[in-house]
C-alpha positions in Angstrom: 146.0 103.9 115.0 145.0 104.9 111.1 144.0 103.0 108.1 144.4 104.6 104.5 141.4 104.2 102.2 143.3 102.3 99.6 143.7 99.4 102.6 140.2 99.7 103.4 139.2 99.4 99.5 141.8 96.7 99.0 140.5 94.5 102.1 136.5 95.1 102.1 135.9 95.6 98.2 134.7 92.0 97.6 132.8 91.5 101.0 131.0 94.8 101.0 130.9 94.8 97.0 132.5 98.2 96.6 133.4 99.9 93.4 135.3 103.3 93.1 133.5 105.9 90.9 135.7 109.0 91.2 138.4 110.7 93.5 141.0 107.7 93.2 143.8 110.4 93.7 142.9 110.6 97.3 143.1 106.8 98.2 145.8 107.8 100.4 143.4 109.7 102.9 143.4 108.2 106.2 140.5 106.7 108.3 140.9 107.2 112.1 137.8 106.7 113.7 135.5 103.8 113.9 132.1 105.8 113.7 130.2 106.4 110.6 128.3 109.6 109.6 125.3 110.5 107.3 125.5 114.2 106.3 122.0 115.3 106.5 122.1 118.9 107.0 125.9 119.3 106.3 124.4 119.0 102.4 122.7 122.2 102.7 125.7 124.0 104.1 124.6 123.9 107.8 128.2 122.6 108.9 128.1 123.1 112.6 129.0 120.1 114.4 129.8 118.4 111.1 131.7 115.1 111.5 134.1 115.3 108.6 136.6 112.9 110.2 134.2 110.0 109.5 133.3 108.0 106.5 130.2 109.6 105.0 127.3 107.2 103.9 124.9 108.4 101.5 121.7 106.6 101.4 118.5 107.2 99.3 117.3 110.3 101.3 120.7 112.2 101.0 121.1 111.1 97.5 117.7 112.6 96.5 118.7 115.7 98.4 122.0 116.1 96.3 120.1 115.5 92.8 117.3 117.8 93.6 118.6 120.5 95.6 122.3 120.4 96.2 123.4 120.5 92.8 121.4 123.3 91.9 123.5 125.1 94.6 127.2 124.0 93.7 128.8 126.2 96.4 126.8 124.7 99.1 128.1 121.3 98.0 131.6 122.7 97.4 131.5 123.6 100.9 130.6 120.0 101.9 133.4 118.6 99.7 136.2 120.8 100.8 136.4 118.9 104.2 139.3 116.5 104.6 136.9 113.5 105.1 138.1 109.9 104.5 135.6 108.9 101.4 132.0 108.7 100.6 129.8 105.7 99.9 126.8 105.5 98.1 124.4 102.7 99.1 121.6 100.8 97.1 123.8 100.7 93.7 122.7 104.4 93.3 124.1 106.1 90.1 125.3 109.8 91.0 125.0 112.4 88.5 128.3 113.5 86.6 128.5 116.7 88.6 129.2 114.8 91.6 131.5 112.8 90.0 133.4 115.7 88.7 133.6 117.5 92.0 134.7 114.5 93.6 137.8 114.1 91.1 138.4 117.9 91.6 138.2 117.5 95.4 140.4 114.3 95.1 137.7 112.7 97.5 137.2 108.9 96.9 133.6 108.3 95.9 132.5 104.6 96.3 129.0 102.7 95.5 128.0 99.5 97.0 125.0 97.4 96.3 124.1 96.9 100.3 121.5 98.7 102.1 122.2 101.5 104.1 121.8 99.5 107.4 123.7 96.6 106.2 126.5 98.7 105.1 126.6 100.6 108.3 126.7 97.3 110.7 129.4 95.6 108.7 131.5 98.3 108.3 131.3 99.4 111.9 132.5 95.8 112.6 135.3 96.1 110.3 136.5 99.5 111.6 136.1 98.5 115.3 138.3 95.3 114.6 141.0 97.6 112.6 141.0 100.7 114.7 140.5 99.6 118.2 143.4 100.3 120.8 145.6 97.2 121.0 148.2 95.8 123.2 150.0 92.6 123.7 150.3 91.0 126.9 152.6 87.9 127.8 150.4 85.3 129.4 148.0 82.5 128.6 144.0 83.3 127.7 141.6 80.5 128.3 137.8 80.4 128.2 136.7 78.6 131.5 132.8 77.8 132.0 132.3 80.5 129.4 134.5 83.0 131.1 137.6 84.5 129.4 140.3 84.1 131.8 144.0 85.8 131.4 146.6 83.6 133.2 150.0 85.6 134.0 153.0 84.8 135.7 156.9 84.8 135.3 158.2 82.8 132.9 158.4 79.0 133.9 155.7 79.4 136.5 153.3 76.6 134.8 151.0 78.7 132.7 151.1 76.5 129.8 151.0 73.3 132.0 147.9 74.7 133.8 146.2 75.7 130.5 147.0 72.2 129.3 145.1 70.6 132.4 142.0 73.0 131.7 141.9 71.9 128.0 141.8 68.1 129.3 138.9 69.1 131.8 136.9 70.2 128.8 137.5 74.0 128.6 139.2 76.0 125.7 142.3 77.7 124.8 142.6 81.0 123.0 146.2 81.8 122.9 149.3 80.6 124.6 152.4 82.8 125.5 151.2 86.1 123.7 148.0 87.7 124.0 146.8 90.4 121.6 144.0 92.6 123.5 141.8 94.9 122.1 139.8 97.6 123.7 136.1 97.5 122.1 133.2 99.7 122.5 131.7 99.4 125.8 134.7 98.9 127.9 135.0 95.3 126.6 138.4 93.6 126.3 138.7 91.1 123.6 141.7 88.7 123.6 143.2 86.7 120.6 146.3 85.2 119.2 149.0 87.8 118.5 149.3 86.5 115.0 148.4 83.4 112.9 151.5 81.7 113.0 151.3 80.9 116.9 147.4 80.4 116.5 146.1 76.9 118.6 149.8 76.4 119.4 151.3 75.6 122.8 154.9 75.4 124.1 155.2 72.8 126.8 158.7 72.2 128.3 160.0 68.9 127.8 158.0 68.1 125.0 157.9 71.0 122.6 155.6 73.0 120.4 152.0 71.1 120.4 149.2 71.8 118.0 145.9 71.7 120.4 143.5 71.4 117.7 145.1 68.3 116.3 145.6 66.8 119.7 142.1 67.8 121.2 139.9 68.7 118.2 138.3 71.8 117.4 136.1 71.8 120.7 139.3 72.7 122.6 140.3 76.0 120.9 138.8 79.5 120.3 139.8 82.3 118.0 138.8 85.1 120.5 137.2 85.6 123.8 136.3 88.4 126.0 138.7 88.8 129.1 136.7 89.1 132.2 139.3 87.7 134.9 142.8 87.9 135.5 144.9 85.4 137.5 148.3 85.9 138.3 150.7 83.1 139.4 153.7 83.5 141.7 155.6 81.3 143.7 154.6 80.9 147.3 156.2 83.3 150.0 155.8 82.3 153.5 156.4 86.0 154.5 153.5 87.2 152.4 149.9 87.4 153.8 147.4 86.0 150.9 143.8 87.0 150.9 141.8 84.0 152.8 138.5 85.7 153.0 138.0 87.3 149.7 136.5 90.9 151.1 139.3 92.6 149.4 138.5 93.6 145.6 141.6 93.8 143.4 141.8 94.8 139.7 144.0 95.0 136.8 143.9 97.9 134.2 144.3 97.1 130.6 143.7 99.8 128.0 141.7 102.1 130.3 139.4 99.1 131.3 139.5 97.5 134.7 138.9 93.6 135.4 139.0 91.6 138.5 142.4 90.2 139.4 143.5 87.2 141.6 146.8 86.5 142.9 147.3 82.7 143.2 150.3 81.4 145.0 152.0 78.4 143.6 153.6 75.5 145.5 153.5 71.4 145.3 150.4 69.9 145.9 148.2 72.7 144.7 145.8 71.8 142.0 145.8 75.1 140.0 143.5 73.8 137.4 140.7 73.4 139.8 141.3 76.5 141.7 141.0 78.3 138.3 137.7 76.7 137.7 136.4 77.6 141.1 137.6 81.2 140.7 135.8 81.3 137.2 132.7 80.1 138.7 132.8 82.4 141.7 133.5 85.4 139.4 130.2 84.5 137.6 128.4 84.6 140.9 129.9 88.1 141.6 128.7 89.2 138.1 125.1 88.4 139.3 125.0 89.8 142.4 126.3 87.1 144.7 129.3 87.6 147.0 129.9 84.8 149.3 132.5 86.5 151.5 130.3 89.8 152.0 127.2 87.2 152.6 129.2 85.3 155.1 130.2 88.5 157.0 126.9 89.9 157.1 125.2 86.6 158.5 128.0 86.8 161.2 127.4 90.1 162.2 123.7 89.4 162.4 124.4 86.5 164.4 126.6 88.5 166.8 123.8 91.4 167.2 121.2 89.0 167.9 122.8 87.0 170.7 122.5 88.3 174.4 125.8 89.6 175.5 126.5 88.3 179.4 127.9 91.3 181.3 130.9 90.8 183.3 130.3 90.3 187.2 131.3 93.0 189.5 134.3 92.8 191.7 132.2 92.9 194.9 130.1 89.9 193.9 133.0 87.6 193.2 133.0 84.9 195.9 136.6 84.0 196.4 137.5 81.0 198.4 138.7 81.6 202.0 140.8 78.6 202.6 142.1 75.7 200.7 139.9 72.7 199.8 140.7 69.7 202.1 142.6 66.8 200.0 142.2 63.2 200.4 145.3 61.7 201.1 146.3 59.0 198.5 146.5 55.5 199.9 148.4 52.6 198.2 146.6 49.4 198.0 
């Protein structure tokens, strides 16, 4: 994914207090990476491993070096500015020298200034770029948060995903998105799910009733704008010929954007309370995240019990005493 500098300026000019000083001819340059860079040694012509593809942030130290050293060596500064970097941002509302403005216009490199401190700008800008540039995919399913755990419910159309989510909402849990979930891969192998667009946000489709507004019906405590996805539950019709996991020793996972999350296949048939089962699955997953696995603990205890109990040896064939004659039977007499 890519973002033009012009789009970035239009979206964040107010919140970041950005003003463009020079290089407006280069607003069509693209921002392709989330990370930012403070040039440091690159200003002194040491360009080995220079991360030119990032937005360059100039703080007080870099600005002082430019004014006192770099501008006296214009070739070094030109070597720095000739890279196809997205843009340069000056912090602390610093006023650049006219020479720097002229060079920015010459190289068509957008030069911005902000009143924010360097650390605050980096934090705000990193969050924004992560939101805009993170790998994204759209998944058919329902995303809910159950006991603080983001649960992605998937299954064939008509299997009962929305009805199950509605029951979870009635039981005090929260809806993030129904039918279509937009999933982002964030730094740290984290999957964030949210509604695919603002139109369907906080709405559900229930067959026989139609479109309902969850926020209006159940209140703001029943909805979330986004949630981390930590468990996937796939609903499928019960198949008598299929063997389902009854112990829980097998670990299954779902890979989304290169990140694996635990996955449970839950068979559906009349009489099963899926909302309660999903609640139990969420609590069970929270225990696993704390290092507690009930199935493994039971298996361990069972093996220890077997090892600790004495095993009786089978008797030898010669020691077996077989009856030599049939036992006498008392005849039955009718009274």
